[in-house]
VMD Tcl script that builds the backbone (N, CA, C; Angstrom):
set m [mol new atoms 258]
animate dup $m
set s [atomselect $m all]
$s set {name element resname resid chain x y z} {
  {N N MET 1 A -90.193 -0.170 -28.042}
  {CA C MET 1 A -90.355 1.217 -28.405}
  {C C MET 1 A -90.776 1.272 -29.868}
  {N N VAL 2 A -91.810 2.028 -30.163}
  {CA C VAL 2 A -92.311 2.133 -31.529}
  {C C VAL 2 A -92.349 3.591 -31.927}
  {N N PHE 3 A -91.820 3.889 -33.099}
  {CA C PHE 3 A -91.851 5.229 -33.653}
  {C C PHE 3 A -92.696 5.197 -34.914}
  {N N TYR 4 A -93.399 6.273 -35.193}
  {CA C TYR 4 A -94.212 6.350 -36.396}
  {C C TYR 4 A -93.794 7.538 -37.235}
  {N N LEU 5 A -93.801 7.356 -38.534}
  {CA C LEU 5 A -93.539 8.463 -39.440}
  {C C LEU 5 A -94.813 9.279 -39.577}
  {N N PRO 6 A -94.686 10.578 -39.880}
  {CA C PRO 6 A -95.872 11.430 -39.966}
  {C C PRO 6 A -96.714 11.111 -41.202}
  {N N GLU 7 A -97.646 10.220 -41.053}
  {CA C GLU 7 A -98.609 9.865 -42.086}
  {C C GLU 7 A -99.957 9.812 -41.397}
  {N N SER 8 A -100.968 9.423 -42.102}
  {CA C SER 8 A -102.248 9.242 -41.438}
  {C C SER 8 A -102.142 8.048 -40.496}
  {N N VAL 9 A -102.963 8.028 -39.488}
  {CA C VAL 9 A -102.889 6.987 -38.468}
  {C C VAL 9 A -103.120 5.608 -39.078}
  {N N GLU 10 A -104.008 5.516 -40.064}
  {CA C GLU 10 A -104.323 4.226 -40.667}
  {C C GLU 10 A -103.128 3.638 -41.410}
  {N N THR 11 A -102.291 4.497 -42.010}
  {CA C THR 11 A -101.176 4.008 -42.824}
  {C C THR 11 A -99.832 4.226 -42.153}
  {N N ALA 12 A -99.839 4.505 -40.861}
  {CA C ALA 12 A -98.579 4.768 -40.160}
  {C C ALA 12 A -97.664 3.548 -40.244}
  {N N THR 13 A -96.385 3.815 -40.470}
  {CA C THR 13 A -95.388 2.765 -40.603}
  {C C THR 13 A -94.446 2.833 -39.416}
  {N N THR 14 A -94.204 1.702 -38.783}
  {CA C THR 14 A -93.259 1.715 -37.681}
  {C C THR 14 A -91.857 1.847 -38.246}
  {N N LEU 15 A -91.012 2.499 -37.507}
  {CA C LEU 15 A -89.643 2.731 -37.947}
  {C C LEU 15 A -88.879 1.421 -38.076}
  {N N ASP 16 A -89.265 0.426 -37.294}
  {CA C ASP 16 A -88.613 -0.884 -37.373}
  {C C ASP 16 A -88.759 -1.519 -38.747}
  {N N GLU 17 A -89.827 -1.208 -39.444}
  {CA C GLU 17 A -90.116 -1.831 -40.733}
  {C C GLU 17 A -89.432 -1.132 -41.900}
  {N N LEU 18 A -88.902 0.049 -41.684}
  {CA C LEU 18 A -88.343 0.831 -42.786}
  {C C LEU 18 A -86.899 0.452 -43.087}
  {N N THR 19 A -86.566 0.496 -44.359}
  {CA C THR 19 A -85.182 0.304 -44.784}
  {C C THR 19 A -84.513 1.673 -44.829}
  {N N PRO 20 A -83.181 1.725 -44.845}
  {CA C PRO 20 A -82.507 3.016 -44.976}
  {C C PRO 20 A -82.958 3.782 -46.225}
  {N N ARG 21 A -83.222 3.077 -47.305}
  {CA C ARG 21 A -83.680 3.732 -48.539}
  {C C ARG 21 A -85.021 4.435 -48.322}
  {N N GLN 22 A -85.926 3.816 -47.579}
  {CA C GLN 22 A -87.218 4.428 -47.297}
  {C C GLN 22 A -87.076 5.621 -46.349}
  {N N ILE 23 A -86.156 5.526 -45.403}
  {CA C ILE 23 A -85.905 6.649 -44.491}
  {C C ILE 23 A -85.356 7.833 -45.271}
  {N N VAL 24 A -84.419 7.576 -46.192}
  {CA C VAL 24 A -83.864 8.644 -47.030}
  {C C VAL 24 A -84.970 9.263 -47.879}
  {N N ALA 25 A -85.864 8.459 -48.419}
  {CA C ALA 25 A -86.971 8.981 -49.228}
  {C C ALA 25 A -87.846 9.920 -48.400}
  {N N GLU 26 A -88.068 9.587 -47.139}
  {CA C GLU 26 A -88.847 10.460 -46.263}
  {C C GLU 26 A -88.091 11.756 -45.988}
  {N N LEU 27 A -86.785 11.668 -45.747}
  {CA C LEU 27 A -85.980 12.872 -45.516}
  {C C LEU 27 A -85.915 13.741 -46.767}
  {N N ASP 28 A -85.958 13.124 -47.950}
  {CA C ASP 28 A -85.918 13.876 -49.210}
  {C C ASP 28 A -87.077 14.858 -49.327}
  {N N LYS 29 A -88.177 14.583 -48.655}
  {CA C LYS 29 A -89.335 15.477 -48.697}
  {C C LYS 29 A -89.045 16.805 -48.005}
  {N N TYR 30 A -88.078 16.810 -47.087}
  {CA C TYR 30 A -87.826 17.990 -46.267}
  {C C TYR 30 A -86.440 18.592 -46.440}
  {N N VAL 31 A -85.458 17.786 -46.851}
  {CA C VAL 31 A -84.070 18.242 -46.925}
  {C C VAL 31 A -83.592 18.136 -48.365}
  {N N VAL 32 A -83.123 19.249 -48.924}
  {CA C VAL 32 A -82.620 19.272 -50.296}
  {C C VAL 32 A -81.130 18.963 -50.273}
  {N N GLY 33 A -80.705 18.068 -51.157}
  {CA C GLY 33 A -79.288 17.716 -51.228}
  {C C GLY 33 A -78.876 16.866 -50.037}
  {N N GLN 34 A -77.624 16.935 -49.672}
  {CA C GLN 34 A -77.071 16.218 -48.524}
  {C C GLN 34 A -77.331 14.712 -48.619}
  {N N ASN 35 A -77.238 14.158 -49.819}
  {CA C ASN 35 A -77.558 12.742 -50.022}
  {C C ASN 35 A -76.704 11.813 -49.169}
  {N N ARG 36 A -75.421 12.081 -49.117}
  {CA C ARG 36 A -74.530 11.224 -48.330}
  {C C ARG 36 A -74.867 11.292 -46.838}
  {N N ALA 37 A -75.130 12.499 -46.358}
  {CA C ALA 37 A -75.469 12.680 -44.942}
  {C C ALA 37 A -76.786 11.988 -44.603}
  {N N LYS 38 A -77.776 12.131 -45.469}
  {CA C LYS 38 A -79.067 11.490 -45.222}
  {C C LYS 38 A -78.921 9.970 -45.198}
  {N N ARG 39 A -78.106 9.442 -46.090}
  {CA C ARG 39 A -77.907 7.993 -46.133}
  {C C ARG 39 A -77.201 7.513 -44.861}
  {N N CYS 40 A -76.179 8.233 -44.437}
  {CA C CYS 40 A -75.456 7.851 -43.212}
  {C C CYS 40 A -76.371 7.888 -41.993}
  {N N VAL 41 A -77.182 8.923 -41.894}
  {CA C VAL 41 A -78.102 9.044 -40.765}
  {C C VAL 41 A -79.154 7.933 -40.819}
  {N N ALA 42 A -79.647 7.614 -42.011}
  {CA C ALA 42 A -80.651 6.557 -42.157}
  {C C ALA 42 A -80.088 5.201 -41.734}
  {N N VAL 43 A -78.859 4.920 -42.127}
  {CA C VAL 43 A -78.222 3.656 -41.744}
  {C C VAL 43 A -78.010 3.617 -40.231}
  {N N ALA 44 A -77.561 4.732 -39.652}
  {CA C ALA 44 A -77.350 4.793 -38.202}
  {C C ALA 44 A -78.664 4.599 -37.450}
  {N N LEU 45 A -79.722 5.205 -37.949}
  {CA C LEU 45 A -81.028 5.073 -37.314}
  {C C LEU 45 A -81.533 3.633 -37.391}
  {N N ARG 46 A -81.378 3.021 -38.546}
  {CA C ARG 46 A -81.800 1.618 -38.717}
  {C C ARG 46 A -80.991 0.699 -37.789}
  {N N ASN 47 A -79.679 0.933 -37.718}
  {CA C ASN 47 A -78.835 0.126 -36.830}
  {C C ASN 47 A -79.253 0.284 -35.375}
  {N N ARG 48 A -79.605 1.504 -34.994}
  {CA C ARG 48 A -80.049 1.753 -33.617}
  {C C ARG 48 A -81.320 0.964 -33.310}
  {N N MET 49 A -82.270 0.985 -34.238}
  {CA C MET 49 A -83.516 0.240 -34.035}
  {C C MET 49 A -83.238 -1.260 -33.904}
  {N N ARG 50 A -82.328 -1.764 -34.713}
  {CA C ARG 50 A -81.995 -3.188 -34.660}
  {C C ARG 50 A -81.281 -3.540 -33.356}
  {N N ARG 51 A -80.399 -2.642 -32.889}
  {CA C ARG 51 A -79.676 -2.895 -31.637}
  {C C ARG 51 A -80.615 -2.889 -30.436}
  {N N GLN 52 A -81.683 -2.101 -30.506}
  {CA C GLN 52 A -82.618 -2.037 -29.384}
  {C C GLN 52 A -83.386 -3.342 -29.196}
  {N N LYS 53 A -83.379 -4.194 -30.186}
  {CA C LYS 53 A -84.070 -5.479 -30.092}
  {C C LYS 53 A -83.188 -6.580 -29.499}
  {N N LEU 54 A -81.922 -6.275 -29.256}
  {CA C LEU 54 A -80.991 -7.276 -28.736}
  {C C LEU 54 A -81.243 -7.559 -27.258}
  {N N THR 55 A -80.699 -8.669 -26.788}
  {CA C THR 55 A -80.767 -8.969 -25.362}
  {C C THR 55 A -79.938 -7.938 -24.600}
  {N N GLU 56 A -80.224 -7.778 -23.317}
  {CA C GLU 56 A -79.521 -6.764 -22.525}
  {C C GLU 56 A -78.018 -6.970 -22.496}
  {N N GLU 57 A -77.586 -8.208 -22.359}
  {CA C GLU 57 A -76.151 -8.502 -22.304}
  {C C GLU 57 A -75.436 -8.042 -23.565}
  {N N LEU 58 A -75.969 -8.434 -24.686}
  {CA C LEU 58 A -75.344 -8.101 -25.957}
  {C C LEU 58 A -75.462 -6.609 -26.259}
  {N N ALA 59 A -76.605 -6.028 -25.955}
  {CA C ALA 59 A -76.828 -4.612 -26.231}
  {C C ALA 59 A -75.872 -3.730 -25.435}
  {N N GLU 60 A -75.587 -4.109 -24.201}
  {CA C GLU 60 A -74.699 -3.321 -23.344}
  {C C GLU 60 A -73.314 -3.175 -23.956}
  {N N GLU 61 A -72.869 -4.192 -24.661}
  {CA C GLU 61 A -71.530 -4.162 -25.245}
  {C C GLU 61 A -71.445 -3.363 -26.533}
  {N N ILE 62 A -72.518 -3.315 -27.304}
  {CA C ILE 62 A -72.410 -2.690 -28.629}
  {C C ILE 62 A -73.274 -1.456 -28.825}
  {N N LEU 63 A -74.080 -1.077 -27.845}
  {CA C LEU 63 A -75.020 0.020 -28.014}
  {C C LEU 63 A -74.344 1.384 -27.861}
  {N N PRO 64 A -74.255 2.166 -28.944}
  {CA C PRO 64 A -73.738 3.530 -28.806}
  {C C PRO 64 A -74.813 4.418 -28.181}
  {N N LYS 65 A -74.384 5.479 -27.554}
  {CA C LYS 65 A -75.323 6.339 -26.848}
  {C C LYS 65 A -75.746 7.568 -27.655}
  {N N ASN 66 A -74.979 7.952 -28.651}
  {CA C ASN 66 A -75.259 9.174 -29.401}
  {C C ASN 66 A -74.883 9.017 -30.866}
  {N N ILE 67 A -75.415 9.916 -31.667}
  {CA C ILE 67 A -74.974 10.071 -33.054}
  {C C ILE 67 A -74.349 11.455 -33.129}
  {N N ILE 68 A -73.132 11.543 -33.615}
  {CA C ILE 68 A -72.450 12.831 -33.736}
  {C C ILE 68 A -72.412 13.222 -35.207}
  {N N MET 69 A -72.918 14.415 -35.500}
  {CA C MET 69 A -72.862 14.937 -36.863}
  {C C MET 69 A -71.940 16.148 -36.843}
  {N N ILE 70 A -70.913 16.102 -37.663}
  {CA C ILE 70 A -69.973 17.210 -37.720}
  {C C ILE 70 A -69.910 17.751 -39.141}
  {N N GLY 71 A -69.552 19.008 -39.241}
  {CA C GLY 71 A -69.415 19.635 -40.544}
  {C C GLY 71 A -69.516 21.137 -40.403}
  {N N PRO 72 A -69.212 21.845 -41.480}
  {CA C PRO 72 A -69.257 23.305 -41.426}
  {C C PRO 72 A -70.682 23.830 -41.233}
  {N N THR 73 A -70.767 25.083 -40.868}
  {CA C THR 73 A -72.047 25.746 -40.664}
  {C C THR 73 A -72.843 25.776 -41.964}
  {N N GLY 74 A -74.138 25.551 -41.841}
  {CA C GLY 74 A -75.030 25.719 -42.982}
  {C C GLY 74 A -75.176 24.527 -43.905}
  {N N ILE 75 A -74.766 23.331 -43.470}
  {CA C ILE 75 A -74.872 22.188 -44.382}
  {C C ILE 75 A -76.069 21.291 -44.076}
  {N N GLY 76 A -76.854 21.612 -43.049}
  {CA C GLY 76 A -78.092 20.885 -42.809}
  {C C GLY 76 A -78.102 19.905 -41.657}
  {N N LYS 77 A -77.116 19.967 -40.763}
  {CA C LYS 77 A -77.074 19.036 -39.628}
  {C C LYS 77 A -78.317 19.192 -38.752}
  {N N THR 78 A -78.650 20.408 -38.413}
  {CA C THR 78 A -79.791 20.665 -37.543}
  {C C THR 78 A -81.090 20.256 -38.213}
  {N N GLU 79 A -81.224 20.542 -39.489}
  {CA C GLU 79 A -82.455 20.197 -40.205}
  {C C GLU 79 A -82.665 18.687 -40.246}
  {N N ILE 80 A -81.609 17.940 -40.499}
  {CA C ILE 80 A -81.721 16.478 -40.505}
  {C C ILE 80 A -82.113 15.984 -39.114}
  {N N ALA 81 A -81.505 16.527 -38.070}
  {CA C ALA 81 A -81.837 16.121 -36.699}
  {C C ALA 81 A -83.289 16.451 -36.359}
  {N N ARG 82 A -83.762 17.609 -36.771}
  {CA C ARG 82 A -85.155 17.991 -36.507}
  {C C ARG 82 A -86.128 17.046 -37.193}
  {N N ARG 83 A -85.838 16.716 -38.431}
  {CA C ARG 83 A -86.741 15.823 -39.180}
  {C C ARG 83 A -86.750 14.420 -38.588}
  {N N LEU 84 A -85.612 13.958 -38.108}
  {CA C LEU 84 A -85.566 12.641 -37.472}
  {C C LEU 84 A -86.326 12.642 -36.154}
  {N N ALA 85 A -86.257 13.758 -35.434}
  {CA C ALA 85 A -86.939 13.854 -34.146}
  {C C ALA 85 A -88.454 13.786 -34.302}
  {N N ARG 86 A -88.953 14.257 -35.421}
  {CA C ARG 86 A -90.403 14.211 -35.661}
  {C C ARG 86 A -90.787 12.821 -36.044}
}
mol reanalyze $m
mol bondsrecalc $m
mol representation Tube
mol addrep $m
């Protein structure tokens, strides 16, 4: 499975190649503040990509099915999820 960040087709970067720091930098373009949340989501996303490369046996034991974001209303959970979905 390959995901691309919204750039020109010639310079598109696969998500597998990105570090959490680069993912946070991309989120910084769209989400103001929420540094801790962006970092946590970036690490979770990177871990998910790495887990998808595992063998089926190993992946079955450690692969989580969802990411849960909790917090009060208005702190940017939906915005972070929307940006990751793109």
